[in-house]
C-alpha positions, -999 to +999 in steps of 0.1 A: +312-033+282+334-061+293+338-091+269+349-112+299+331-121+331+334-094+357+347-113+387+337-099+421+356-117+448+347-108+484+376-125+500+399-104+520+432-115+534+438-152+537+447-173+567+452-149+596+464-174+622+448-188+653+422-169+674+443-172+705+472-157+688+450-129+676+440-120+712+476-123+724+487-098+697+460-073+707+474-071+742+508-060+730+520-024+727+507-005+697+541+011+690+548-014+662+520+001+641+532+025+614+522+060+623+506+066+590+482+037+594+451+038+616+432+005+614+397+001+627+406-033+639+437-055+643+445-082+617+472-108+626+497-115+599+488-140+572+504-174+577+515-193+546+505-226+563+469-216+560+470-206+523+471-240+506+441-236+483+461-222+454+497-211+447+504-175+454+522-151+431+536-118+443+540-089+418+565-062+425+560-030+405+526-019+394+534+002+364+521-007+329+537-041+327+531-052+363+495-042+360+492-060+327+506-092+342+484-090+373+454-086+350+465-115+328+469-139+357+432-136+364+425-152+330+444-184+337+423-216+340+432-220+376+437-185+389+464-182+415+462-160+445+479-128+436+495-103+460+503-068+448+534-054+465+530-017+469+558+006+479+536+034+492+503+035+510+489+060+484+489+031+458+466+011+481+443+040+483+443+044+446+434+007+443+404+014+465+393+044+446+396+024+414+368+001+427+393-025+440+398-035+404+424-037+376+409-023+344+423-031+309+411-012+279+415-029+245+424-011+213+387-016+203+375+003+233+363-027+253+369-027+291+380-059+309+379-058+346+392-081+374+393-079+411+401-102+440+438-091+445+455-091+479+477-061+489+508-056+509+522-021+517+558-013+525+565+009+556+599+014+571+614-016+552+586-039+565+555-052+547+520-050+561+488-066+547+460-043+537+424-056+534+405-043+504+372-057+517+373-032+546+374-001+525+344+022+521+342+056+504+353+084+527+375+061+549+408+063+530+429+065+562+410+038+582+417+007+561+426-024+580+462-032+581+481-060+599+496-047+631+527-067+627+549-071+596+543-100+572+570-126+572+554-150+547+578-169+525+576-159+489+577-188+464+569-169+432+578-133+426+574-113+393+596-082+392+582-054+370+598-023+385+619+000+365+654-014+359+670+014+379+650+005+409+655-032+409+680-035+438+662-010+461+628-026+454+640-061+461+660-054+492+630-053+517+620-087+504+653-104+510+642-121+543+613-136+525+632-151+495+655-181+494+672-205+470+638-223+466+621-191+455+616-183+418+620-147+407+609-136+372+625-104+359+600-089+334+615-055+328+630-032+302+668-032+298+695-057+308+719-060+337+694-061+365+702-097+374+739-089+376+730-060+399+709-083+421+737-108+423+763-081+432+743-062+458+717-087+472+729-123+466+767-123+463+767-159+475+756-180+445+744-208+468+717-185+483+703-170+451+667-177+440+660-195+408+659-167+381+636-165+351+642-138+325+613-124+305+608-105+273+575-087+267+568-070+234+532-060+240+524-023+239+508-012+272+500+023+283+494+032+320+464+055+321+465+058+359+470+034+388+455+000+380+442+012+347+459+003+314+453+003+277+466-026+256+479-006+227+499-033+209+492-070+208+524-090+206+541-117+226+558-126+259+588-149+262+602-164+294+630-188+301+652-200+330+686-184+337+713-211+345+728-209+379+765-199+381+775-235+389+756-247+358+772-222+335+806-233+347+799-269+337+779-261+306+778-226+292+748-235+270+728-251+299+691-251+290+678-252+325+692-248+361+700-284+370+695-277+407+660-262+404+627-280+403+603-271+375+589-237+381+552-230+387+556-197+368+572-214+337+540-235+335+514-209+345+523-177+326+518-194+292+482-202+303+472-165+303+457-160+269+464-122+267+501-126+274+507-149+244+535-164+264+560-191+254+587-207+274+622-211+259+654-228+270+687-210+275+702-196+253+671-191+231+656-167+257+689-148+257+687-142+220+651-130+223+662-107+251+689-092+229+664-086+201+641-068+225+669-048+239+679-037+204+643-026+199+643-006+231+676+010+223+660+024+191+624+032+202+628+044+238+654+072+236+644+085+201+607+086+210+616+103+243+638+129+227+611+136+201+582+133+227+564+110+203+547+077+200+564+048+183+548+057+150+574+085+147+601+059+142+589+052+107+600+088+098+637+080+107+646+047+091+682+058+086+686+061+124+674+026+129+698+013+102+729+030+117+720+020+153+714-017+143+748-018+126+764-007+158+744-031+180+749-060+156+787-057+158+785-059+196+761-089+196+782-109+172+813-104+194+796-115+227+813-146+241+780-161+253+768-163+217+798-180+202+791-214+188+754-210+188+739-222+155+722-194+134+734-165+157+754-148+129+725-148+105+699-138+132+719-109+144+733-095+112+726-058+108+700-063+081+680-091+099+682-072+132+668-040+115+639-061+101+632-077+135+632-043+153+609-026+128+585-055+129+581-051+167+578-013+163+551-018+136+530-039+160+532-011+186+526+021+166+503+037+191+524+030+221+539+058+242+571+043+257+579+046+294+609+067+286+587+093+270+567+096+302+598+097+324+614+124+303+583+146+304+584+145+342+621+147+346+623+113+362+653+090+360+651+069+329+662+034+321+686+046+293+717+033+312+702-002+312+693+000+275+717+020+254+741+020+283+741-017+283+752-018+247+779+007+254+792-014+283+792-046+264+810-029+235+838-018+258+840-054+271+845-068+236+867-039+224+842-021+201+833+016+200+796+024+204+793+062+197+756+062+188+745+044+220+768+066+241+754+098+224+718+087+231+726+081+268+742+115+270+713+133+252+686+116+273+703+124+306+710+160+296+673+164+286+662+149+319+684+173+339+670+202+319+634+192+326+642+189+363+657+224+364+625+238+348+604+220+373+625+232+402+623+268+390+585+266+387+583+251+422+606+277+438+585+306+423+551+292+430 
């Protein structure tokens, strides 16, 4: 039984334009419609000029963390409009089969359910709206989609895809993002912003305002749009200085050219997130602590096929790994001159911090465990690989991190081979 109100919104898509425009669209050729979509009626695209009732937040990546954030936004005092960006139509169908709801199970067995989300589905690099209100059981392939691609400007985007997929997932959204957009990176690992700058926004003057996030909650994905909150912890977010700001002040606390972000104000209002906003470089230090935790918990749990409780059986592994990571952190140029950094990132303090986070998430099955079980690409190169790369930059060896990268990737290839043999003989 839910401990929160079970919201049942009947709204569908918002602001579909003028009626005359609707009839004009109907007269055009139907070749623009994706072949996999058979709508029962035509829906003109949503126009942002008609959606002024509440700010809109788009969420990219509906794994455990993306689903958790979407659920959390429904608990804010003034709930924003939330659009779930789906990279395949089957996820839209799964949302319908799930009762058009996002369900969160607590550790105490309580179920908290929210609905009222908008959907956009990617097809051939274009986005199409999907109307949840039109769905009825037995009509999975007759949902109502917009005939023409959505071109609505995105003001607020939260990225929760796997770190390895960041560039590919963002690329279809480039025409809808600009310097005035705000993009929150709420992912495992590090180096994704650098990838986005290199491959998507090489011109610094065109880049959106970036916010980086660190989430320490334990969340398990039971199935599409269904999660269990296995470990209650905290979320931290903070602005990333623009390149021109870093040039003038390497310890800039906020992008000087950006206006205050709606997301910096709104995410801390979601009770379940337990979110706080930090200035730069405080958020950088939190990110490094979380990355050190992931470098220990993700690969070792994945190789042992275990929950994080297993980590308490191998304290010597944590101690050795934190000594290596501590040496790299203390040599990073971006931390030089920051008060308290040497004490905070000493090997002893870092080990205590990491084990404290692990202790709050004993029942969590990390995403790398699930990836390795299925032979899917893991995020190990953005976690342990990040420490190995930064070690090379500062002239330090990182044999433990390099070995973990190698072992995880070898295991992943082995699992794939087994799967391929099973498939070929079936």
